[in-house]
C-alpha positions, -999 to +999 in steps of 0.1 A: +111+640-807+128+630-774+132+664-757+151+649-728+180+645-752+178+681-765+204+707-754+197+744-757+231+752-743+262+731-741+294+738-723+317+731-693+301+753-667+286+734-637+250+727-646+217+729-627+211+706-597+177+695-583+160+718-608+122+718-613+096+739-629+058+744-625+031+764-641+006+773-614+000+809-624-015+817-658+011+826-684+041+818-661+066+790-656+083+791-622+117+775-620+137+764-590+172+750-585+198+744-558+223+772-553+256+753-560+277+784-560+314+775-553+309+739-564+330+730-594+329+760-618+296+773-605+296+810-594+268+829-576+267+853-605+260+827-632+230+838-652+200+815-654+189+806-690+152+799-690+134+785-720+099+771-728+092+757-762+057+751-776+058+724-802+022+732-813+031+768-820+068+761-830+077+790-808+103+793-780+102+819-753+134+825-734+151+847-709+189+852-708+191+879-682+178+886-647+180+857-623+214+843-612+224+809-598+224+822-562+187+832-565+176+796-567+144+805-585+131+826-614+099+831-634+095+830-672+065+850-685+048+835-715+023+851-740-013+849-730-021+825-758+002+799-743-023+791-715-035+756-719-006+746-742+020+720-735+055+733-734+089+717-731+109+734-703+147+738-702+172+754-678+208+763-683+234+787-669+259+811-684+289+828-667+284+864-659+309+874-686+292+851-711+323+832-719+310+798-707+277+779-705+265+748-688+247+719-705+210+727-703+186+703-686+151+694-698+127+698-669+098+681-686+066+687-704+040+708-687+007+724-694+008+762-690-018+775-665 
């Protein structure tokens, strides 16, 4: 499957810009993005949607609350048994009132520390 073509969220909200993710700490994926609040439909209070999918386990771990666009960074905690596994990593945004979402971006495949 070509995960770069997969959308886990789809909508008209301004999407992530200069987003990246790394897994340097065991059981964690650390996300970063530019704060584009005020650009297009982006608001500082847009909620970050973090998702990591393990094809080997056929399990997704996600977070739909916590970090907001203006934070510019967030961490997704994964189960201990994900360490050493390859995961597909995605980032999206949702408006604070949950009425709109942005198209997600695939940040790549990474091995969980």
